[in-house]
C-alpha positions in Angstrom: 3.0 -21.4 -29.7 5.6 -19.0 -28.1 7.2 -20.0 -24.8 5.4 -18.6 -21.7 7.7 -18.1 -18.7 11.4 -18.8 -18.5 12.3 -22.4 -17.9 14.2 -23.1 -14.7 17.5 -24.9 -15.5 17.8 -28.2 -13.5 20.3 -31.0 -13.3 20.4 -34.4 -11.7 23.9 -34.0 -10.3 24.2 -33.1 -6.6 27.5 -31.2 -6.9 29.3 -29.5 -9.8 33.0 -30.3 -9.9 35.9 -30.1 -12.4 35.0 -33.6 -13.6 31.3 -32.9 -14.6 31.1 -29.1 -15.2 31.5 -29.3 -19.0 28.7 -31.8 -19.4 26.4 -29.9 -17.0 27.3 -26.6 -18.7 26.5 -27.9 -22.2 23.0 -29.1 -21.3 22.2 -26.0 -19.2 23.4 -23.6 -22.0 21.1 -25.2 -24.6 18.1 -24.6 -22.2 19.3 -21.1 -21.5 19.5 -20.2 -25.2 15.7 -20.9 -25.5 15.1 -18.6 -22.6 17.4 -16.0 -24.1 15.7 -16.0 -27.4 12.3 -15.4 -25.8 13.7 -12.6 -23.6 15.0 -10.9 -26.8 11.6 -11.3 -28.4 10.0 -9.6 -25.4 12.6 -6.8 -25.4 11.8 -6.2 -29.1 8.1 -6.1 -28.3 8.7 -3.6 -25.5 10.7 -1.4 -28.0 7.7 -1.4 -30.4 8.6 -4.2 -32.8 5.1 -5.7 -33.1 4.2 -6.9 -36.6 0.5 -6.5 -37.3 -1.3 -9.8 -37.1 -3.6 -9.3 -40.1 -3.4 -8.9 -43.9 -5.3 -6.1 -45.6 -7.2 -7.5 -48.6 -9.1 -4.3 -49.8 -7.6 -0.9 -50.7 -4.1 -2.2 -50.3 -2.8 1.2 -51.3 -3.9 2.4 -47.8 -2.3 0.0 -45.2 -1.2 2.0 -42.2 0.2 -0.1 -39.4 0.0 1.4 -35.9 1.8 0.0 -32.8 -0.2 1.1 -29.7 2.6 -0.5 -27.6 0.7 -0.9 -24.4 3.3 -3.4 -23.4 5.8 -0.6 -22.8 3.3 1.3 -20.8 2.7 -1.7 -18.5 6.5 -2.2 -18.1 7.2 1.4 -17.3 4.5 1.4 -14.7 5.9 -1.7 -13.0 9.5 -0.4 -13.0 8.4 3.1 -11.8 6.0 2.0 -9.2 8.0 -0.8 -7.6 11.6 0.2 -8.4 11.7 4.0 -8.5 12.7 4.2 -4.8 15.8 2.5 -3.6 15.0 -0.6 -1.4 16.3 0.3 2.0 17.7 -1.8 4.9 16.1 -1.4 8.3 16.8 -3.0 11.7 14.5 -5.8 12.4 14.2 -5.1 16.1 16.1 -4.0 19.3 16.0 -7.5 20.8 17.3 -10.3 18.5 19.2 -13.6 18.8 22.7 -12.2 18.5 22.1 -9.8 21.4 24.1 -7.1 19.7 23.8 -3.6 21.2 21.0 -1.6 19.5 23.3 1.3 18.7 25.9 -1.0 17.1 23.2 -2.5 14.8 21.9 1.0 14.0 25.3 2.3 13.0 26.1 -0.8 11.0 22.9 -0.8 9.0 23.2 2.9 8.4 26.7 2.3 7.0 25.4 -0.4 4.8 22.6 1.8 3.4 25.2 4.6 2.8 27.7 2.3 1.2 25.2 0.6 -1.1 23.2 3.8 -2.0 26.0 6.3 -2.5 29.1 4.1 -3.0 27.6 1.3 -5.1 24.7 3.1 -6.7 22.5 0.1 -5.9 19.2 2.0 -6.8 20.5 2.5 -10.4 21.7 -1.1 -10.6 18.4 -2.4 -9.3 16.4 -0.4 -11.9 18.7 -1.7 -14.6 18.1 -5.3 -13.5 14.3 -4.5 -13.2 14.2 -3.9 -17.0 15.2 -7.5 -17.6 13.1 -8.8 -14.6 9.8 -7.0 -15.7 10.2 -7.8 -19.4 11.7 -11.3 -19.2 10.6 -12.6 -15.8 14.1 -13.1 -14.4 17.0 -10.8 -13.5 20.6 -11.4 -12.4 23.1 -9.7 -10.2 26.7 -10.7 -9.3 28.4 -9.9 -6.0 32.2 -10.0 -6.0 35.0 -9.4 -3.5 36.6 -6.0 -3.9 40.4 -5.8 -3.9 41.1 -2.5 -5.6 40.6 0.5 -3.4 43.0 2.9 -5.0 40.3 5.2 -6.4 38.3 5.3 -3.1 38.4 7.8 -0.3 39.2 5.2 2.4 38.4 6.9 5.6 37.1 10.2 7.0 38.7 12.1 9.8 36.5 10.2 12.3 37.9 6.9 11.0 34.6 5.8 9.2 34.9 4.3 5.7 33.6 6.2 2.8 32.9 4.4 -0.5 32.0 0.9 -1.5 33.4 -2.3 0.1 32.0 -4.7 -2.5 31.4 -5.0 -6.2 27.8 -5.5 -7.3 27.2 -6.0 -11.0 23.9 -6.1 -12.9 24.1 -8.9 -15.5 22.3 -9.0 -18.9 19.9 -11.9 -18.4 20.3 -12.9 -22.0 23.9 -13.8 -21.1 23.5 -15.1 -17.5 21.8 -18.1 -15.9 21.8 -20.3 -12.8 21.7 -24.1 -12.5 19.7 -25.9 -9.7 19.6 -29.5 -8.4 16.5 -31.4 -9.4 15.9 -32.6 -5.9 13.9 -31.4 -2.9 14.6 -27.7 -2.3 16.2 -27.2 -5.7 19.6 -26.1 -4.3 21.5 -23.7 -6.5 24.6 -25.4 -7.8 26.1 -22.9 -10.2 25.8 -19.4 -11.6 27.1 -18.6 -15.1 27.8 -15.4 -17.1 29.3 -15.5 -20.5 30.4 -13.4 -23.5 30.1 -14.4 -27.2 33.1 -13.5 -29.3 34.3 -14.4 -32.9 36.4 -17.3 -31.6 33.7 -18.8 -29.3 31.9 -18.4 -26.0 33.8 -17.5 -22.8 32.0 -18.8 -19.7 32.7 -17.7 -16.1 31.1 -20.2 -13.8 30.7 -19.9 -10.0 30.0 -22.8 -7.7 30.0 -22.6 -3.9 33.6 -23.7 -3.8 35.3 -22.7 -7.1 35.3 -20.3 -10.0 36.0 -21.6 -13.5 36.9 -19.9 -16.7 35.8 -22.1 -19.7 36.3 -21.6 -23.5 35.4 -24.2 -26.2 34.7 -26.9 -23.6 38.1 -26.4 -22.1 38.8 -25.2 -18.5 41.2 -22.3 -18.8 41.4 -21.3 -15.2 40.2 -22.6 -11.8 40.3 -20.6 -8.5 38.8 -21.0 -5.0 35.6 -19.0 -4.6 36.3 -16.9 -1.4 32.6 -16.2 -0.8 31.8 -19.9 -0.2 28.5 -19.7 -2.1 27.3 -19.1 -5.7 28.0 -15.5 -6.4 25.2 -14.9 -8.9 21.7 -14.1 -7.6 18.8 -15.0 -9.9 15.7 -12.9 -9.2 12.3 -14.2 -10.2 9.3 -11.9 -10.8 6.8 -14.7 -10.3 6.7 -18.4 -9.8 6.1 -19.0 -13.5 8.9 -16.6 -14.3 6.9 -14.5 -16.8 7.2 -10.9 -17.8 4.7 -8.3 -16.7 3.0 -8.1 -20.1 3.7 -11.6 -21.5 0.3 -13.0 -20.7 -1.6 -10.3 -22.7 0.3 -10.4 -26.0 -2.7 -11.8 -27.9 -4.9 -9.0 -26.5 -2.2 -6.4 -27.5 -2.2 -7.8 -31.1 -6.0 -7.3 -31.2 -5.6 -3.7 -29.9 -3.0 -2.9 -32.6 -5.4 -4.2 -35.3 -8.2 -2.1 -34.0 -6.1 1.1 -33.8 -4.6 0.4 -37.2 -8.0 -0.1 -38.8 -9.3 3.1 -37.3 -6.4 5.0 -38.7 -6.9 3.3 -42.1 -10.6 4.2 -42.0 -9.8 7.9 -41.4 -7.2 7.8 -44.2 -9.7 6.2 -46.6 -12.2 8.9 -46.0 -9.5 11.5 -46.7 -8.7 9.7 -50.0 -12.3 8.9 -50.9 -13.4 7.1 -54.1 -15.4 9.4 -56.4 -18.7 8.4 -57.9 -20.0 9.6 -61.3 -23.5 9.1 -62.6 -24.7 9.4 -66.2 -21.5 10.9 -67.5 -18.6 9.8 -69.7 -15.1 11.1 -69.7 -13.5 11.8 -73.0 -10.8 9.4 -74.4 -7.3 10.2 -75.6 -7.3 10.2 -79.4 -3.8 8.8 -79.5 -3.9 6.1 -76.9 -7.6 5.5 -76.6 -7.5 5.7 -72.8 -10.1 7.5 -70.9 -9.0 10.9 -69.6 -9.7 11.3 -65.9 -9.5 14.6 -64.0 -6.5 15.5 -61.9 -6.4 17.2 -58.6 -7.5 20.8 -58.8 -9.1 20.5 -62.2 -12.7 21.3 -63.0 -15.0 18.7 -64.4 -17.8 20.1 -66.6 -20.9 18.0 -67.4 -24.1 18.8 -69.4 -27.6 17.4 -69.0 -28.8 15.3 -71.9 -32.2 13.8 -72.4 -33.3 11.9 -69.4 -29.9 12.2 -67.8 -28.8 13.7 -64.5 -25.0 13.8 -64.4 -23.4 13.9 -60.9 -20.0 13.7 -59.4 -19.6 13.2 -55.7 -17.5 11.3 -53.2 -18.5 7.7 -52.4 -18.4 7.9 -48.6 -20.1 6.8 -45.4 -20.9 8.8 -42.3 -17.8 9.9 -40.4 -18.7 8.4 -37.0 -15.9 6.6 -35.1 -17.5 6.7 -31.7 -18.2 3.0 -31.5 -14.7 2.1 -32.7 -13.1 4.4 -30.2 -15.2 3.0 -27.4 -14.1 -0.6 -28.3 -10.5 0.6 -28.3 -10.9 2.1 -24.9 -12.5 -1.0 -23.5 -9.8 -3.2 -24.9 -7.0 -1.0 -23.5 -8.6 -0.8 -20.1 -9.2 -4.6 -20.0 -5.5 -5.1 -20.7 -4.5 -2.7 -18.0 -6.8 -4.4 -15.6 -5.3 -7.8 -16.4 -1.8 -6.4 -15.7 -2.9 -4.7 -12.5 -2.1 -1.3 -13.9 -4.2 1.7 -12.7 -6.5 3.3 -15.2 -6.5 7.0 -15.6 -10.0 8.5 -15.3 -11.2 12.0 -15.8 -12.0 13.1 -12.2 -13.2 16.6 -13.1 -16.7 15.7 -12.0 -15.6 15.0 -8.4 -17.8 13.2 -5.9 -15.5 10.3 -5.1 -13.3 9.8 -2.1 -9.6 8.9 -2.3 -10.2 5.4 -1.2 -13.1 4.9 -3.7 -10.9 6.2 -6.5 -8.1 3.8 -5.5 -10.4 0.9 -5.7 -12.2 1.9 -8.9 -9.1 3.0 -10.9 -7.1 -0.1 -9.9 -4.5 1.3 -7.4 -5.6 -1.1 -4.8 -5.1 -4.1 -7.1 -1.7 -2.6 -8.1 -0.6 -2.5 -4.5 -1.8 -6.1 -3.8 0.2 -7.3 -6.8 3.2 -5.3 -5.7 3.0 -6.9 -2.2 2.9 -10.3 -3.7 5.9 -9.5 -6.0 7.7 -8.0 -2.9 8.0 -11.5 -1.3 9.7 -12.8 -4.5 12.1 -9.9 -4.7 13.0 -10.0 -1.0 14.1 -13.7 -1.4 16.7 -12.6 -3.9 17.6 -9.4 -1.9 18.3 -11.5 1.2 20.6 -13.9 -0.8 22.4 -10.8 -2.2 22.8 -9.3 1.3 24.4 -12.5 2.7 26.9 -12.3 -0.2 27.6 -8.7 0.5 28.2 -9.2 4.2 30.5 -12.1 3.4 32.4 -10.0 1.0 32.7 -7.2 3.6 34.1 -9.7 6.1 36.9 -10.5 3.7 38.0 -6.8 3.3 41.5 -6.2 4.6 41.7 -4.6 8.1 44.0 -1.9 6.7 41.0 -0.7 4.7 38.2 -1.5 7.2 39.1 -1.9 10.9 38.4 -5.2 12.5 36.1 -3.6 15.0 34.1 -1.6 12.5 30.4 -1.7 13.2 29.5 -2.7 9.6 31.3 -6.0 10.2 29.0 -6.8 13.1 25.8 -6.7 11.1 24.1 -10.1 10.6 21.6 -10.8 7.8 19.0 -11.7 10.3 19.3 -8.3 11.9 18.0 -6.7 8.7 14.6 -6.2 7.1 13.8 -4.6 3.8 11.8 -1.4 3.4 10.1 -1.1 0.0 8.9 2.5 -0.7 5.9 3.0 -2.9 3.7 6.2 -3.3 5.4 7.6 -0.2 4.1 11.2 -0.8 0.4 10.3 -1.1 -1.9 11.1 1.9 1.0 12.7 3.8 -1.3 14.3 6.4 -3.0 11.0 7.1 0.4 9.3 7.5 1.7 12.0 9.8 -1.4 11.6 12.0 -0.9 7.9 12.1 2.8 8.4 13.1 1.8 10.7 15.9 -0.9 8.3 17.2 1.6 5.3 17.1 4.3 7.3 19.0 1.9 8.6 21.6 0.6 5.1 22.4 4.0 3.7 23.1 5.0 2.0 19.8 8.8 1.9 19.3 9.9 4.8 17.2 11.6 2.8 14.5 8.5 0.5 14.0 6.2 3.6 14.0 8.3 5.2 11.2 8.2 1.9 9.2 4.4 1.6 9.6 3.8 5.3 8.7 5.7 4.8 5.4 6.7 8.5 5.0 10.5 8.4 4.8 12.7 6.5 2.4 15.7 5.8 4.7 13.8 4.9 7.9 17.0 3.8 9.7 18.7 7.1 9.1 15.6 9.1 10.2 15.4 6.9 13.4 19.1 7.5 14.1 18.8 11.3 13.7 15.4 11.5 15.6 15.8 8.8 18.3 16.6 11.2 21.1 13.7 13.6 20.3 11.2 10.8 19.8 12.0 9.2 23.1 11.8 12.5 25.0 8.4 13.1 23.4 7.2 9.7 24.4 8.5 10.2 28.0 6.7 13.5 28.2 3.5 12.0 26.7 3.5 9.1 29.2 4.1 11.4 32.2 1.5 13.8 31.1 -1.0 11.0 30.5 -0.3 9.5 33.9 -0.8 12.8 35.6 -4.1 13.5 34.0 -5.3 10.0 34.8 -4.5 10.5 38.5 -6.3 13.8 38.6 -9.4 12.4 37.0 -9.6 9.2 39.2 -8.5 10.7 42.5 -11.0 10.9 45.5 -12.7 14.2 46.2 -12.1 16.0 49.5 -15.4 15.8 51.6 -14.2 17.7 54.6 -16.4 20.8 53.8 -19.4 18.9 52.6 -21.3 19.4 55.8 -21.0 23.2 55.7 -21.8 23.3 52.0 -25.0 21.1 52.2 -28.2 23.1 53.2 -30.1 19.8 53.9 -27.5 18.5 56.3 -27.2 22.0 57.9 -30.9 22.0 58.6 -30.9 18.5 60.1 -28.1 19.3 62.5 -29.7 22.5 63.7 
């Protein structure tokens, strides 16, 4: 039975040092190779390498093998829906434990978004990692200190840094793994990336204190790890570390058989067997073999006594509706199991947007994405801590010591995952206006409305206008409230009342 989910690599040692790293690496590498083989199998399946799980015993001359490849469809949806927009950093709040000025945090987080988005192309690197994560269940990225700034535009005229201050690499998960302690909390002890060559395997191993270069069970180089933590981040798609289509492979095999048999059925009707009744074909005088007609030839028969010669195709009714219905049900069942929305023909109308979201599976897709978001955010936060540490080590000649990006703490930052941001834009705009007019902080209102990708930059650019609008809205609301609840002037009531006037007279 094939392996389901990638096995987490654990060790009993509490710390990896020069003395035990070879032994730990050997055991970890053997477990990783099992994971790597299964990841390769899943990558092949995604590419369409899916041998048909049945043997044709009749009409072996017609054996068409079709790969429906719904696995690739499921993978593309997950990568597109969850990873198509860059994951942005936003400020957690104006009041936080470090008591940093709000404008300083704003500027620092905006600089981080710009550096990672434009300088480091983090959106592209995340999508690259997502291919391994969604197919194989795990993904890996490496954060390293940057020392070469020769090709970068270091500073603008205003003194702000332009470019990337760190190196973030996406690793091939077939050639990278992490090792954890087998105790409470499963502390990460080591991250490994390697390359296979003709003369052996070259390992680069990161612990929280050192970096080792190892070849053929020999330590070639040993250096201090300046980041003070394991430099490789291992992302998990789910707790069982499975790929997005790994659980439905048997159902996919069944679907491939159904589609292949339908195609064979159509081909067999195109190349039908012919049936002859009460007739004999002549034989070749030389060989004695029966002469059969070739394509395009006429076959002439004559009626003898009590004979009714016929030639016609031996066929069944050409009706594939039940087979097509079974294929559709199987495909929709697979998509439902994988939380992928089903495409329906909506030409008939009559359903609201919310009802269509529920019936077609978009609601389930969003719930599954929210669950996966918590898993991804764990890895993203670990990566952010490495990035901030790497920035703190950048030379002050490149990045001034008082730069605002140096003052960002990981706890100041939340992550903004953007999905379907252009859907129901009018509803989201109305929600934003309602939140702002009722006193919600502008940044939090922008996050809740989920309209813009880079919320932090929109807030920085719009802060003055939003706060002026809110001030005007408050003052106008207070003025209307005073006018509506104020006491009426009764000084002229006596003159205006005919009953009181009659009593006084």
